[in-house]
C-alpha positions in Angstrom: 53.2 86.8 120.0 55.1 86.6 116.8 59.1 86.3 116.7 60.3 87.9 113.5 63.7 89.3 114.0 66.1 88.0 111.6 69.4 89.4 110.2 68.3 91.1 106.9 64.7 91.4 108.1 62.2 92.5 105.5 60.5 94.8 108.0 61.3 97.4 110.4 59.7 99.1 113.4 58.9 102.6 114.1 58.6 103.1 117.7 56.5 105.7 119.7 59.6 106.8 121.5 61.2 110.2 120.7 65.0 110.5 120.3 64.8 112.1 123.9 63.3 108.8 125.2 59.9 110.2 125.8 56.6 108.4 124.7 55.2 110.0 121.6 51.6 111.4 121.7 48.8 111.1 121.0 48.7 107.6 122.1 46.7 106.5 118.9 49.4 107.9 116.6 50.2 104.4 115.2 46.5 103.6 114.2 46.3 107.2 112.7 49.4 106.6 110.7 48.3 103.3 109.5 44.9 104.7 108.5 46.7 106.8 105.9 47.2 103.5 104.0 44.2 101.5 105.1 41.2 100.8 103.0 37.7 99.2 103.3 37.2 95.6 102.2 34.3 94.3 100.2 32.1 94.0 103.4 32.9 97.6 104.4 35.2 96.7 107.3 38.3 98.9 107.9 41.4 96.9 106.9 45.0 98.0 107.5 47.5 97.9 104.7 49.9 94.6 104.5 52.7 97.0 104.4 52.2 99.1 107.5 50.5 97.9 110.6 50.3 99.1 114.3 52.0 96.8 116.7 53.0 96.6 120.3 56.9 95.9 120.8 58.1 95.5 124.3 55.2 97.2 125.7 55.7 100.2 123.4 53.2 101.3 120.6 54.9 101.1 117.1 54.3 100.6 113.3 55.6 97.6 111.5 56.6 98.6 108.0 57.4 96.1 105.2 60.5 97.4 103.2 58.8 96.5 100.0 56.5 99.5 100.5 59.3 101.6 99.2 59.0 99.6 95.7 55.2 99.4 95.8 54.2 102.8 96.8 57.1 105.2 97.1 54.9 108.3 98.1 53.4 106.3 100.9 56.9 105.1 101.9 58.2 108.7 102.0 55.1 110.0 104.0 55.7 107.4 106.7 59.4 108.0 106.7 58.8 111.8 106.9 56.4 111.4 109.7 59.0 109.4 111.8 61.9 111.6 111.0 59.8 114.7 111.6 58.7 113.4 114.9 62.2 112.0 115.8 60.7 108.6 116.4 63.1 105.4 116.9 63.3 103.3 113.9 64.6 99.8 114.7 64.9 96.2 113.0 61.8 94.3 113.9 62.1 92.4 117.3 59.5 90.4 119.3 56.1 91.8 118.3 52.4 91.5 119.3 50.1 92.2 116.5 47.1 93.7 118.2 44.5 91.9 115.7 46.1 88.5 117.0 45.9 89.3 120.6 42.3 90.7 120.9 39.0 89.0 120.1 36.8 91.4 118.4 33.0 91.0 117.9 32.1 92.2 114.4 29.3 94.7 114.3 27.7 95.5 110.9 26.4 99.2 110.7 24.1 100.1 107.6 25.8 102.6 105.3 24.6 106.2 105.5 24.8 109.1 103.1 26.3 112.2 105.0 25.7 115.6 103.6 27.8 118.6 104.5 26.8 122.1 104.3 29.6 124.6 103.7 
């Protein structure tokens, strides 16, 4: 568990709770949102951006967003903020956060690359 909340924090959280207090669906919304900024590393593994990562905060699914994203990639920042606003998600300063990649042991499986052809 990581404790990051400080006055003037450089991060904020978008929680999967609507303004009506209901859980946001689908349950994998955070991974999907962060996937928009993700890329593959040199070994072909999916890597979330350092600027937006899925987290669990007080048992709630959320996205931890680094404020510098606004300067580094304004379009991505606007995309994330429009998503949160459009879905009326709660935005809060970062508190006690569990980062999924720190709490789960994952066994790496390497799959050979395949070329896909789509017929239209």
